[in-house]
C-alpha positions in Angstrom: -22.5 -8.1 -12.9 -18.7 -7.8 -12.6 -17.1 -10.4 -10.3 -13.8 -9.6 -12.0 -12.8 -6.0 -12.3 -9.9 -6.5 -14.6 -6.9 -8.7 -15.3 -3.4 -7.6 -14.4 -1.2 -7.0 -17.5 1.6 -9.4 -18.2 0.6 -11.7 -15.3 -3.0 -12.1 -16.6 -4.2 -12.5 -13.1 -7.8 -11.6 -12.3 -8.6 -8.8 -9.8 -11.8 -9.7 -8.1 -14.4 -7.1 -7.2 -15.2 -8.5 -3.8 -11.6 -9.0 -2.8 -10.8 -5.4 -3.9 -13.7 -3.9 -1.9 -12.8 -6.1 1.1 -9.2 -4.8 1.0 -10.4 -1.2 0.6 -12.7 -1.5 3.6 -9.8 -2.9 5.7 -7.4 -0.1 4.7 -9.9 2.7 5.2 -11.2 1.1 8.4 -7.8 0.7 9.9 -6.8 4.3 9.3 -10.1 5.7 10.6 -9.9 3.4 13.7 -6.4 4.6 14.5 -7.4 8.2 14.0 -10.3 7.9 16.4 -8.2 6.0 18.9 -5.6 8.8 18.9 -8.3 11.4 19.4 -9.4 9.4 22.5 -5.9 9.3 24.0 -4.5 6.0 22.8 -1.0 5.7 21.5 -0.9 5.2 17.7 1.4 2.2 17.8 -1.0 0.4 20.1 -4.0 1.5 18.0 -2.4 0.0 14.9 -1.8 -3.4 16.6 -5.4 -3.4 17.8 -6.8 -2.6 14.4 -4.7 -5.2 12.7 -5.7 -7.9 15.2 -9.4 -7.1 14.7 -9.0 -7.1 10.9 -7.1 -10.4 10.6 -9.2 -12.3 13.0 -12.4 -10.7 11.6 -11.6 -11.8 8.0 -10.6 -15.3 9.0 -13.5 -15.7 11.4 -16.0 -14.6 8.8 -14.7 -17.3 6.5 -14.6 -20.0 9.2 -18.2 -19.3 10.1 -19.3 -19.4 6.5 -17.6 -22.7 5.8 -19.0 -24.1 9.1 -22.5 -23.1 8.1 -22.1 -24.8 4.8 -20.3 -27.9 6.2 -17.2 -27.3 4.1 -14.6 -26.4 6.7 -11.2 -27.0 5.1 -8.0 -25.0 5.3 -7.5 -24.4 1.5 -10.7 -22.3 1.3 -10.0 -19.9 4.1 -8.3 -17.2 2.0 -10.1 -17.4 -1.3 -11.0 -13.8 -2.3 -12.8 -14.3 -5.6 -16.2 -14.3 -4.0 -17.7 -13.2 -0.7 -17.9 -16.5 1.3 -17.6 -14.6 4.6 -20.4 -13.9 7.1 -20.6 -10.6 8.8 -21.3 -12.2 12.2 -18.4 -14.6 12.0 -16.1 -11.7 11.4 -17.9 -9.7 14.2 -17.5 -12.4 16.8 -13.9 -13.4 15.9 -12.9 -9.7 15.6 -14.4 -8.9 19.0 -12.5 -11.8 20.6 -9.3 -10.6 18.9 -10.0 -7.1 20.1 -10.4 -8.3 23.7 -7.2 -10.2 23.6 -5.3 -7.4 22.0 -6.6 -4.9 24.6 -5.4 -7.1 27.4 -2.0 -7.6 25.9 -1.6 -3.9 25.1 -3.0 -2.9 28.5 -5.5 -0.4 27.2 -9.3 0.0 27.7 -11.2 -2.4 25.4 -14.3 -0.3 25.3 -12.4 2.8 24.1 -10.9 0.8 21.3 -14.2 -0.8 20.5 -15.8 2.6 20.1 -13.2 3.7 17.6 -13.7 0.5 15.6 -17.5 0.5 15.5 -18.0 3.1 12.7 -15.4 1.3 10.6 -17.3 -2.0 10.9 -20.4 -0.3 9.4 -18.2 1.2 6.7 -16.9 -2.2 5.9 -20.4 -3.7 5.6 -21.4 -0.9 3.3 -18.4 -1.5 0.9 -18.3 -5.3 0.9 -22.0 -5.7 0.2 -21.4 -3.9 -3.1 -18.8 -6.6 -3.8 -21.5 -9.2 -3.0 -23.8 -7.5 -5.6 -21.0 -7.5 -8.2 -20.4 -11.2 -7.6 -24.1 -12.1 -7.5 -24.3 -13.8 -4.0 -26.5 -12.9 -1.1 -29.3 -12.1 -3.5 -32.9 -11.3 -2.5 -36.4 -12.7 -3.1 -38.2 -12.9 -6.4 -39.3 -9.4 -7.5 -40.6 -8.4 -10.9 -41.0 -4.7 -9.9 -37.6 -4.2 -8.2 -35.7 -7.2 -9.5 -32.4 -7.5 -11.3 -31.2 -10.5 -13.2 -27.8 -12.0 -12.5 -25.8 -13.4 -15.4 -25.2 -17.1 -16.1 -22.6 -18.6 -13.8 -23.4 -16.3 -10.9 -24.6 -17.9 -7.6 -28.1 -16.6 -8.2 -28.3 -18.1 -11.7 -26.7 -21.4 -10.6 -29.1 -21.7 -7.6 -32.2 -21.1 -9.8 -31.0 -23.6 -12.4 -30.3 -26.3 -9.8 -33.7 -25.7 -8.2 -35.5 -26.0 -11.5 -36.7 -22.5 -11.6 -35.0 -21.8 -14.9 -34.1 -24.2 -17.7 -31.1 -24.4 -20.0 -31.4 -22.3 -23.2 -32.1 -24.1 -26.5 -28.4 -24.0 -27.4 -27.6 -25.7 -24.1 -26.0 -22.7 -22.5 -26.9 -21.6 -18.9 -29.6 -18.9 -18.5 -29.5 -15.8 -16.3 -31.3 -15.8 -13.0 -34.9 -14.8 -12.4 -35.4 -11.2 -11.4 -34.6 -10.9 -7.7 -34.6 -8.0 -5.2 -31.1 -6.4 -4.9 -30.8 -7.2 -1.2 -27.1 -6.5 -1.3 -27.5 -2.9 -2.3 -30.1 -2.3 0.5 -27.6 -3.9 3.0 -24.9 -1.6 1.6 -27.1 1.4 2.1 -27.9 0.3 5.7 -24.2 -0.1 6.4 -23.2 3.3 5.0 -26.1 5.0 6.9 -25.0 3.3 10.2 -21.4 4.5 9.5 -22.5 8.1 9.2 -24.7 7.9 12.3 -22.0 6.1 14.5 -19.3 8.5 13.4 -21.5 11.4 14.4 -22.4 9.7 17.7 -18.7 9.0 18.5 -18.1 12.8 18.8 -20.9 13.2 21.3 -20.1 14.0 24.9 -20.9 13.1 27.6 -21.3 9.4 27.0 -19.9 6.2 28.4 -17.2 4.2 26.7 -18.5 1.3 24.7 -21.8 3.1 23.8 -20.9 3.5 20.1 -19.9 -0.2 19.9 -23.0 -1.4 21.7 -25.2 0.9 19.6 -23.7 -0.6 16.5 -24.4 -4.2 17.7 -28.0 -3.3 18.6 -28.9 -1.4 15.4 -27.1 -3.7 13.0 -28.6 -6.8 14.8 -32.1 -5.5 14.2 -31.4 -4.3 10.7 -29.8 -7.7 9.8 -32.8 -9.6 11.1 -35.0 -7.5 8.9 -32.7 -7.8 5.8 -32.7 -11.6 6.2 -36.4 -11.6 5.4 -35.6 -10.1 1.9 -33.0 -12.7 1.0 -33.5 -16.0 -0.7 -30.0 -17.3 -1.3 -29.3 -20.8 -0.2 -26.8 -22.1 2.3 -27.5 -19.5 5.1 -27.9 -22.2 7.7 -30.7 -22.5 10.3 -30.7 -21.8 14.0 -33.7 -22.0 16.3 -36.1 -22.2 13.3 -34.7 -19.0 11.7 -31.7 -18.3 9.4 -28.4 -18.3 11.4 -27.9 -14.6 10.9 -31.4 -13.7 12.0 -31.1 -15.6 15.2 -27.6 -14.2 16.0 -28.8 -10.7 15.1 -31.7 -10.8 17.5 -29.6 -12.2 20.3 -26.8 -9.6 19.6 -29.3 -6.7 19.6 -30.9 -7.9 22.9 -27.5 -8.3 24.6 -26.2 -4.9 23.4 -29.4 -3.2 24.5 -29.1 -4.8 27.9 -25.5 -3.5 28.3 -26.6 -0.1 27.1 -29.7 0.4 29.2 -29.3 -1.4 32.5 -27.7 1.0 35.0 -25.8 -1.6 36.9 -24.2 -2.9 33.7 -23.5 0.6 32.4 -21.3 1.3 35.4 -18.8 -1.2 34.1 -17.9 1.4 31.4 -16.1 4.6 32.2 -17.1 8.0 31.0 -15.7 8.7 27.6 -12.7 11.0 27.6 -12.7 14.5 26.1 -11.9 14.5 22.4 -8.2 15.4 21.8 -7.0 17.6 18.9 -5.9 15.7 15.8 -2.3 14.5 16.1 0.2 16.9 14.5 1.8 15.6 11.3 5.3 16.5 12.4 5.0 14.5 15.6 3.5 11.6 13.8 6.5 11.7 11.4 9.0 11.7 14.2 7.2 8.8 15.9 7.6 6.7 12.7 11.1 7.8 12.0 
């Protein structure tokens, strides 16, 4: 695998694959969220503030949740980018709270913003899981037919060595991991498929505001609960007898389904506005000038 993409010339600083893909997902996601927000009648300046609030709190929240699950919550580890170390649900929860706060401060409808962000969340999941594969974390169960071996020093190889599943080589060097199912790539495919579906659904009318966001929460919650059964990496935590992400995923799916389907709750969300034409380039240039 390739946890380090390359080293910067002169500085000789490593550029990590996970950090690169995380940054790429943030940049692409922010631009797409702002574009969709403008198409739904939200001012670009407010859309950018909302997107940045969600991204910053989402990244930090994902790290806080991961460190909390592992019992290693300390400030110096919050912004390490050499490996994943961020949970999707930690980012989802903190990002949602940041979005609610930003919507109130900016005095714009939260659900309309949330619908614009939902496809970008799925895109981010699709990209960052590739980074997880390149690093060797979040690996799957033992599989000889579909398995891949992660190199010495990767989380998969270290976990197998510490568990006694593999032994040191005769020369004393660390061995690669046992063949494991590439759960990261399946999770990436799920995220990209959700992205395509949610982007298509965003353009559907009539629908109520918040439907895209709630549909993402429901579908990803169910998908994540299923994907968790194919993973065997350690340190995922336990909640109510299941892995932390499985339990949160099932509760999230149930809550989103309730908000989607119960008529009394659906009335809280207004009808989605008609889709506006793409903003003209000259007007966008004047606004930033």
